[in-house]
C-alpha positions as CSV (number, residue, x, y, z in Angstrom):
1,X,97.1,97.4,97.2
2,X,99.9,98.7,99.9
3,X,100.9,102.0,98.9
4,X,104.2,102.6,97.3
5,X,107.6,103.1,99.5
6,X,107.6,106.3,100.9
7,X,110.0,108.4,103.1
8,X,107.3,107.7,106.4
9,X,108.2,103.9,107.6
10,X,105.0,101.9,108.1
11,X,106.1,101.4,112.1
12,X,109.4,103.4,113.5
13,X,110.8,103.9,116.9
14,X,113.6,105.6,118.2
15,X,115.7,104.4,121.5
16,X,112.3,102.9,122.3
17,X,112.2,101.9,126.2
18,X,109.7,100.2,128.8
19,X,110.8,99.6,132.2
20,X,108.6,97.8,134.5
21,X,108.6,98.7,138.1
22,X,110.9,101.1,140.3
23,X,114.5,101.0,141.5
24,X,116.1,98.1,142.3
25,X,113.3,95.4,141.4
26,X,112.7,97.2,137.9
27,X,113.0,95.4,135.2
28,X,113.7,96.9,131.6
29,X,111.9,94.9,129.1
30,X,112.7,97.0,125.9
31,X,115.8,99.0,125.7
32,X,116.3,101.9,123.3
33,X,115.0,99.6,120.2
34,X,115.2,101.4,117.0
35,X,112.7,100.1,114.0
36,X,112.6,101.5,110.6
37,X,109.6,99.3,109.0
38,X,109.0,99.1,105.1
39,X,105.7,98.0,103.6
40,X,105.1,94.5,103.3
41,X,105.1,91.7,105.7
42,X,107.9,92.3,108.9
43,X,109.2,89.7,111.2
44,X,110.1,90.2,114.4
45,X,111.8,87.6,116.4
46,X,112.9,86.4,119.6
47,X,112.5,83.9,122.6
48,X,110.2,84.3,124.8
49,X,110.9,87.0,127.3
50,X,112.7,89.1,124.6
51,X,110.3,92.0,124.7
52,X,108.3,91.6,121.9
53,X,105.0,91.7,123.6
54,X,106.0,94.9,125.7
55,X,107.3,96.6,122.1
56,X,103.6,95.6,120.6
57,X,101.8,96.9,123.2
58,X,103.6,100.4,123.3
59,X,102.9,100.8,119.5
60,X,99.3,99.9,120.2
61,X,99.2,102.3,123.1
62,X,97.9,99.7,125.5
63,X,101.1,100.4,127.9
64,X,102.8,103.7,128.5
65,X,106.3,104.5,127.2
66,X,109.2,105.0,129.3
67,X,111.3,106.7,126.7
68,X,111.8,107.3,123.2
69,X,109.6,107.3,120.7
70,X,107.3,105.5,118.4
71,X,105.0,106.5,115.4
72,X,102.9,104.6,112.8
73,X,103.1,106.4,109.4
74,X,103.8,109.4,111.1
75,X,101.5,109.4,113.9
76,X,102.7,109.5,117.7
77,X,101.8,105.3,118.9
78,X,98.8,105.3,120.7
79,X,97.5,108.6,120.0
80,X,93.5,108.5,118.2
81,X,94.8,108.7,114.4
82,X,97.4,105.7,115.0
83,X,94.9,103.6,116.8
84,X,92.4,104.0,113.0
85,X,95.7,102.8,111.2
86,X,96.3,100.1,113.0
87,X,94.4,96.5,113.7
88,X,95.7,94.3,116.3
89,X,95.5,90.8,117.1
90,X,97.3,89.8,120.5
91,X,98.5,86.2,121.2
92,X,95.6,85.2,123.3
93,X,92.5,87.2,122.0
94,X,89.1,86.8,123.8
95,X,85.9,86.4,122.7
96,X,82.4,86.5,123.3
97,X,81.5,83.1,123.0
98,X,78.5,83.2,122.9
99,X,77.9,85.2,119.7
100,X,78.3,83.8,116.5
101,X,81.4,84.7,113.8
102,X,79.0,87.3,111.9
103,X,77.3,88.5,115.2
104,X,80.9,89.3,117.1
105,X,82.5,91.2,113.5
106,X,78.9,92.9,113.2
107,X,79.2,94.2,117.3
108,X,83.3,95.3,116.7
109,X,82.4,96.7,113.5
110,X,79.9,99.1,114.8
111,X,82.0,99.2,118.4
112,X,85.0,100.7,115.9
113,X,83.0,103.3,114.2
114,X,81.1,101.9,111.4
115,X,77.5,102.6,110.2
116,X,75.6,99.4,110.9
117,X,75.2,98.5,107.4
118,X,79.1,99.2,106.7
119,X,79.9,96.7,109.2
120,X,77.2,94.2,108.0
121,X,78.7,94.0,104.5
122,X,82.2,94.7,105.7
123,X,81.6,91.3,108.0
124,X,80.5,89.4,105.1
125,X,83.4,90.3,102.8
126,X,85.7,89.1,105.7
127,X,84.0,86.0,106.4
128,X,84.5,85.4,102.6
129,X,87.7,86.3,102.7
130,X,88.9,83.8,105.5
131,X,86.9,80.9,104.6
132,X,84.6,81.7,107.4
133,X,81.5,82.3,105.2
134,X,80.1,78.5,106.1
135,X,80.4,79.1,109.8
136,X,79.3,82.5,110.2
137,X,75.9,81.5,112.0
138,X,77.8,79.0,114.4
139,X,78.7,80.3,118.1
140,X,82.5,81.0,118.2
141,X,82.6,78.9,121.3
142,X,82.1,76.0,118.6
143,X,85.2,77.4,116.7
144,X,88.5,75.4,116.2
145,X,91.7,77.1,117.6
146,X,92.2,77.7,114.1
147,X,89.2,79.3,113.2
148,X,89.5,81.7,116.1
149,X,92.6,83.0,115.6
150,X,91.0,83.8,111.7
151,X,87.9,85.6,113.4
152,X,90.7,87.4,115.1
153,X,92.1,88.7,112.5
154,X,88.5,89.7,110.7
155,X,88.1,91.5,113.7
156,X,91.6,93.4,113.6
157,X,90.5,94.3,109.8
158,X,87.2,95.1,110.3
159,X,87.7,98.8,110.5
160,X,90.1,98.5,107.2
161,X,93.3,99.5,109.1
162,X,96.6,100.1,107.1
163,X,98.8,98.4,109.2
164,X,98.2,94.5,111.0
165,X,100.4,93.7,114.0
166,X,99.7,89.9,115.0
167,X,101.7,88.8,118.3
168,X,102.2,85.1,118.0
169,X,99.4,84.0,115.4
170,X,100.3,80.8,115.7
171,X,101.5,79.8,118.7
172,X,98.4,77.7,120.4
173,X,97.6,76.1,116.5
174,X,98.2,72.8,115.5
175,X,100.3,72.3,112.0
176,X,97.2,72.6,109.5
177,X,96.2,75.8,111.2
178,X,99.3,77.4,111.1
179,X,99.7,76.6,107.9
180,X,96.1,78.2,107.3
181,X,97.4,81.3,109.2
182,X,100.4,81.6,107.2
183,X,98.8,81.4,103.8
184,X,96.2,84.5,105.3
185,X,98.9,86.3,106.2
186,X,100.6,85.9,103.0
187,X,97.2,86.9,100.6
188,X,96.7,90.1,103.3
189,X,100.3,91.3,102.4
190,X,98.8,92.6,99.2
191,X,96.4,94.8,100.9
192,X,98.0,96.2,104.6
193,X,101.4,95.9,106.0
194,X,101.9,93.3,108.6
195,X,104.4,93.2,111.6
196,X,104.2,89.8,113.1
197,X,106.3,88.8,116.0
198,X,107.1,85.0,116.5
199,X,109.5,82.6,118.1
200,X,108.9,80.2,115.6
201,X,111.2,81.4,113.0
202,X,111.1,79.0,110.2
203,X,107.3,80.4,109.9
204,X,108.5,83.6,109.8
205,X,111.0,82.8,107.2
206,X,107.8,81.4,104.7
207,X,106.0,85.0,105.4
208,X,108.5,87.9,105.7
209,X,111.0,89.6,103.7
210,X,112.7,91.7,106.4
211,X,113.0,90.9,110.2
212,X,114.0,92.2,113.3
213,X,115.6,89.8,115.5
214,X,115.1,91.2,119.8
215,X,116.6,89.2,122.6
216,X,116.9,90.6,126.6
217,X,114.9,93.6,125.7
218,X,117.4,94.8,122.4
219,X,117.9,94.9,118.9
220,X,120.5,92.3,117.7
221,X,119.8,92.7,113.8
222,X,117.5,94.0,111.5
223,X,117.8,93.5,107.7
224,X,116.3,91.1,104.6
225,X,116.7,87.6,105.2
226,X,118.1,87.6,102.4
227,X,121.0,89.6,103.1
228,X,121.5,87.9,106.7
229,X,122.0,84.8,105.3
230,X,124.6,86.2,102.9
231,X,126.0,88.0,105.5
232,X,126.4,84.9,107.9
233,X,127.6,82.7,105.0
234,X,130.5,85.1,104.9
235,X,131.4,85.7,108.2
236,X,131.4,82.3,109.2
237,X,133.5,81.1,106.3
238,X,131.8,78.2,106.3
239,X,130.4,76.8,102.6
240,X,129.4,73.4,103.4
241,X,128.9,71.5,100.2
242,X,126.9,68.1,100.9
243,X,127.4,64.9,98.2
244,X,126.3,61.9,98.1
245,X,127.2,59.0,95.7
246,X,126.5,55.3,95.4
247,X,130.4,54.5,96.4
248,X,131.1,57.5,99.1
249,X,133.9,55.9,101.0
250,X,136.2,55.5,97.5
251,X,134.8,59.0,96.4
252,X,136.4,60.8,99.6
253,X,140.2,59.5,99.6
254,X,140.0,60.8,96.0
255,X,138.9,64.3,97.4
256,X,140.9,64.0,100.3
257,X,143.8,64.6,98.1
258,X,143.0,67.6,96.2
259,X,144.3,71.2,97.3
260,X,141.4,73.2,97.0
261,X,139.6,71.8,99.6
262,X,140.0,72.2,103.4
263,X,137.8,69.5,105.4
264,X,135.6,67.1,104.1
265,X,134.3,63.8,106.2
266,X,131.3,61.5,106.2
267,X,128.8,62.8,108.6
268,X,127.6,60.5,110.8
269,X,123.6,61.3,111.2
270,X,123.3,61.5,107.2
271,X,126.0,59.0,105.9
272,X,127.2,61.4,103.6
273,X,130.3,63.8,102.2
274,X,130.1,67.1,103.7
275,X,133.5,69.2,102.2
276,X,134.6,72.6,103.0
277,X,135.9,73.8,99.6
278,X,139.0,76.3,99.6
279,X,137.4,76.8,95.8
280,X,133.8,75.9,95.6
281,X,134.1,76.7,91.8
282,X,137.6,74.1,91.2
283,X,135.2,71.6,92.8
284,X,132.2,71.9,90.7
285,X,134.5,71.1,87.8
286,X,136.1,68.2,89.3
287,X,133.0,66.2,90.6
288,X,130.9,65.2,87.4
289,X,134.4,64.0,85.9
290,X,135.2,62.0,89.4
291,X,131.5,60.6,88.7
292,X,132.0,59.1,85.2
293,X,135.3,58.0,85.8
294,X,135.2,55.9,89.1
295,X,131.3,54.9,87.6
296,X,129.4,55.6,90.5
297,X,126.1,57.3,90.8
298,X,125.6,60.8,91.6
299,X,122.9,61.1,94.3
300,X,123.1,64.1,95.8
301,X,125.2,67.6,95.3
302,X,124.6,70.8,96.7
303,X,125.0,73.5,98.9
304,X,122.4,74.0,101.6
305,X,121.1,76.8,102.6
306,X,121.5,78.1,106.0
307,X,117.7,78.3,108.1
308,X,116.9,81.8,109.7
309,X,117.0,79.6,113.2
310,X,120.2,78.2,112.8
311,X,121.5,81.9,112.1
312,X,118.8,82.8,114.9
313,X,120.6,80.0,117.4
314,X,124.2,81.1,116.9
315,X,123.7,84.7,117.2
316,X,122.1,83.7,120.5
317,X,125.0,81.5,121.5
318,X,127.4,84.3,120.5
319,X,125.5,86.7,122.6
320,X,125.9,84.8,125.6
321,X,129.9,84.1,125.1
322,X,130.0,88.0,124.7
323,X,128.6,88.3,128.3
């Protein structure tokens, strides 16, 4: 089980920076970012080229840090102690395709320092946990893309890390494969903390409680998804209510006369009434009475939740406008 929250973050960075090249041709891929990850599943969001992979490569010690600091549970990123704490699955993992899944995991286990008997025991545990036991003798080249991702996750877990870092784990998968990996990550989060990068925000929303958004190497937002949605709603001041009845034209004419409504219209895409209320409680009181008095059928009346993807797109557009 994940340890209780402590004063030491799972992953911590301070002004972490990565610059490629020198002089006029240099590129600042990561620009002074600060991260403090709590136990659980933490989403690292951004469009392609935002700096996600460069950040991850610094965290695991695959590339040097240009400036700032990064620590894994208090250990310097890239140090031997930090590497032992972390399990990593890259975006495009490479395998020894002529090996079976079982052979590969045994090999990776021994390579990571496990004794042979321990590697074999752990291999069987992971194959069962990730539903690959039935394919353990099949060569990896015969695996589907989803199975390859799961054997990659198993390889990242073989040395029993405390933190799992995944870079775009669903990017090459079909819908069923994506669903399976998402379920695997959610299940694993009861045992290890997971730092997962993605540009597919709907999937992050299914897995994560906390997220960090990055664009052009800079952190633009970090918080819980719940708080981000709440702040976005307050900031926009645009609580939209969807209403659908058996007589929308009749109902909208009556609602237009109410002073507790800012704006109201029938949307051409879904043919439903969209309402921007001044007083949402007053609207909730009036609608049932109006439905009864007009003898119409109420099909729908709710406040749709803004998706993380919609919020992200709006934030990106604001960034462009500010520039």
